[in-house]
N, C-alpha and C positions, 0 to 999 in steps of 0.2 A: 574517447572524449574528443579527439581531433575530428573524428567523422561527425559527431554531433554538432561541433562548432562549425564545421563546414556547411552542415545542413541548415542550421539556423541562419547562417550568413546568406546563403543562397535564397532561403525563403524570404528574409527580410529585403534583399535586393529585388526579388520579384514583386513584393508589395510596393517598394519605393517606385519602381519603374512604371507601375500602373497609374501613378499620380499624373495629372496632366503637367505638360512641360511648363506651363505657366506657374503651377504651384511649386514645382521643383526650383524654378528660378527665383520665385519669391522667397523661398526658404533660404537659398543660397545668398540672395542679396541682404536678407535680414541678418544672417549670422556673420557676414563678412566684417571684420574689424571689431567684432563684439568680444567680450569677455564673459564667459559663463562662470557661475560659482556653484560649488557643491557644498551644501550645509551639512554639518555633522554635530549632533548634540552632545559630544564627548571631547575630552582633551586629546591631543595628539598621542599616537602610539599604539592604540588598540586596533582591532580588526576593522572597525568602520573606517578609521583614519587610513589604514593601509590600502583598503580597497578603493576608497575615494581618490587617493593619490595616484594609484596605478591607472585609474580612469583618467585623471587629469593629465597624466603623462602621454596617454595614447589615443584618447577618444576623439580629441579635437580634429585630428587629420581626417577622420571619417565623417565628420559633420560638414554638410555643404557650407561653403564660406570659410571653413577652417578657423573657427574661433579658438582663442586661448581659454584655458580652464584653470581656475583657482580653487583651492580647498579652504573653507573657512570653518574653524572649530568654534562651537559655542558651548554653554553649559546649561543643563537642565533639559530633559527630554520633553516634558509636558509643555513648558512654555516656548521652547523652540519650535516644536511641532505646531502648536496653535498659531504662532507667528508665521510660520512657513505656510500653513494651510489658509490663513485668513488675511495676512497683511502684506506678505512679500509679493514682488512683482510676478504676474502670471503670464509673461510673454515668452517663456521658454529659455530665459537666461539664468534661471535658478533651478537647480536640482538638489535633492536632499537624500540622505540615507539615514533611516530611522529603524528602530527595533521592528523585528519581524512580527511582533505581537501587537502592533497598534490596532489591527482590526479586532482582535480578541479583547484587548483593553476597552475598546470603544463599547462593547457589548457588556463587559463585566464591571467596568468602573465608570459609568456615564457621568458620575458627579465630578470626576476629575479629568477624564479623557473626553473632552468636549469637542474634539475634532470630529470630522466626518470623512472616513476613509473612502467612501463612495465618490468624494470629490477630488480624490487623488488618482493619478495614472501612473502605473508602473512602467518603467523604461526597460528594465531587465535586472536579473539577479546574477551576481558573480559566482555564488555557490550557495547551496542550501546550508542550514545551520542546525546541527545537533548540539544543544547545550550538554555539557558533561559536568558531573560532580567530581571535583578535584579534592582529594584527601591528602593532607600533608603527612609525611612519615612519622612526625613527632605526636600525632593525635592519639588519644587513648583508644578511640574506636579504630579497629583495624579492617573490619569487614562490613558489608551491608547489614548483616545480621546484628552486629554490635550496636547499630544505630538505634535499635529498639530499646536498648537498656543503658547505653553509655551516653551521658550528656555530651553533646557535640556543638561547638560554636561555629555559626555559619556566617560568613561575610556577604554583604549585599550592597549594590550601589543605589538602588531605587526601589521603592515598594511597588512600582508599576512594572518592573522589569522581571524577566525570567529568573534573575539572581535571587529574587525573593519568592516568586510565584512557585518555582519548582520545589525548593525545600519546604515552603509552607504546605504544599499539597501533601508531600510525604509525612510531614508532621501531623496534619489533621486527618488524613485518610488512614495511614498505616501506623501511626503512633510513634513515629521516630522522635528521639529525644533531642530535637534541634533548638538551639537558642539562636535566633536570627538577629543579626545586628546590621541595620542599614545605614548608609551615609557615606560610604567610601566614594571618593571622587573619581568615577571611571574605572574602567577595567584594569588599568595599569597599576593602581594602588593595591589590588587584591593579592597578586603574587608576593609583594613585599610584606603584606600582613600575614600571609601564610608562613613566609620564612621567619618572621619575627615571633611567631607563636601566638599572635593576637587572635587568630581564628584557626579552626581546624579544617574547614571545608568550605568550598565555594562552588556555585553553579555558573559556568561560563561557556561561550561558545568554543567548540572544539577547534575550529580553524583559527581561533585566536590564542589557543594554548598549545597546539601540537608541536610547535617548534621551540617550546621553552626547554632550556638545558635541564631544568629540574624534572621534567617529564621523562626526558631521555636517560637520566641517571638514577631515577627511582625515588627522588626526594618527594615528588608529587605523584599520585597514582589516581588513574581514572577508574572510579568504582561503579557509577551508574551513568546512563545517558538518556536524553530526551529526544523525541522525534517520533515519526510514524514508522520508520524503519531504521535498523542499525547502520551506522556509518560504516563505509567500506574499510576504514582503518581500525574499527573497533568491533569486529564480529563477535567477540566473546564477552563484551560488556552488556549487561542487561539494560533494556529500556525500562523506564519507570513503570509502564503498564505490565511489564513481565513480572513485577514484584507483587502482583495481586491476582487472585483468581475470581474476584467479584466483578461481574460484567458492568455494573453501573460505575464502579470506580475506574474501570478500564476506559469507559466512554468519556468520563470526566477529564482523565489524564490525557486522552487523545485530543479532546477539545483544546486544552491548554497548549498541546504540542504541535497543533496544526500549522503554526507559523513557520515551523522548521523548514517546510518546502519552499517558503518564500525567501528565507535567508537574508543574506546581505544584498540589498537591492537599491537601485536608484529609482526615485519618483519625482514627478512634477505635479503641479496643480492640473486638474482635468479641464480647467477653463483656458489652458494653453491651446492655441489653434491646433487642430488635429494634424495638419500637415507638418507642423513642427514636432508634435509628439511622434509621428511616424518617422520623421528624419532622425530624431534622437534614438528611437528604438533600432533603427537600421544601423546607425553608427555604433550603438553599444554592441550589437550582435557582431559587427565586423571587428570591432576592437577586441572582443573575446576570442576571436580566431586569428588575430594579428600575431605573427611570429615574435615580433618585438615585445609585445605585452606578455606572451607566454614565456618567453625567455627571462624577462625580469621576474615574473611570478615564481618561476622555478628556482631562480637564484636566491630569492627570499623566502622559499618554502610557503608560498601563498596559494592556497587551493583555488583553482579555476574550474568550475563545473556549472556552466551557465544555464539559465532558463530564460526564454524570451518574455518580453513584457506582456504580450497578449495572453500567454499561459498563466502568468502571475496575476493578471487581472481576474481570470476565472477562479484561481484558488482563493483570492481575496474575497471575491463575491460569495463564494461557497461558505467561507467563514462567517461573513456577515449575515447569511441566511440560516445560521444555526438556530434550531427551535428554542423558544424562550424557556421551556422547562429544563432543557439541558444547560442553558446558561445559568439559570438559578441554582441548580446543583453545583456547577463549577464555582460560582461565587462563594457558596458556602464552604467549599473545600479549601479556600485560601484565606478565610477570615481569620 
């Protein structure tokens, strides 16, 4: 990982250096004395918040002009993203971190996901995201096979998030006996609901669950994961597509899982001047290789496995180019 971090930092520096000196000075002059905000559509405490705050602690010193960075928590994914994409200032002083599924949601839920991801620019990803199904020890179901016959209550924070989509897929495609209850306010409420016995199961990002004491002591168990490849921490936990031999079902699951490669990422509006986008991408890549950031991440057990913004942009565009017939099949799978 250190070699990769060094590589992307060097590449970003090379891209930054090819900008005309005048453009570099203009970016520096613009950001000097400014305060940037990172918008998060969740309460404090979850993985979005943790990644945003570590960026706020270390990224500013790598941005020309050395602006300060503040984190602003809001509530409501759809409303916050619509406001971010359409109303907030697009001068490069506002970044956001939103679910990795926003491009998928745009295709699958156009009636509610009214944003246009093609109008957003990815700055960089802290780490990819493999959602995992967390089963509490007190649940009646004990294994993946049990889900086919044992009624299991699943907690969810939003019907447009993977906390709903992943269990809904397994319910509809594989006949799992899931009762999905949405409305929990952010990811921090779900562990409490599991401990109280309100719910038996939840789908959440592994990098937000991996350091929970209940994972380490066996109170919570990871039984399934989502993504295009197994997480390095979970080599023996099956992917959702591993649970079926039907090729169409596999394609549908992989469509919904494609956002895992984007993971926890920072974005800006694409209408931000390109030289500022380039500067923010370079600063992000440098921060991800910064020993101070890596030390803080290690102390708090926060995974850092970065992907540059240009690569994320390609992944996002590939998702948005998914054939309509596959999207229609995917929509039916989570209805």
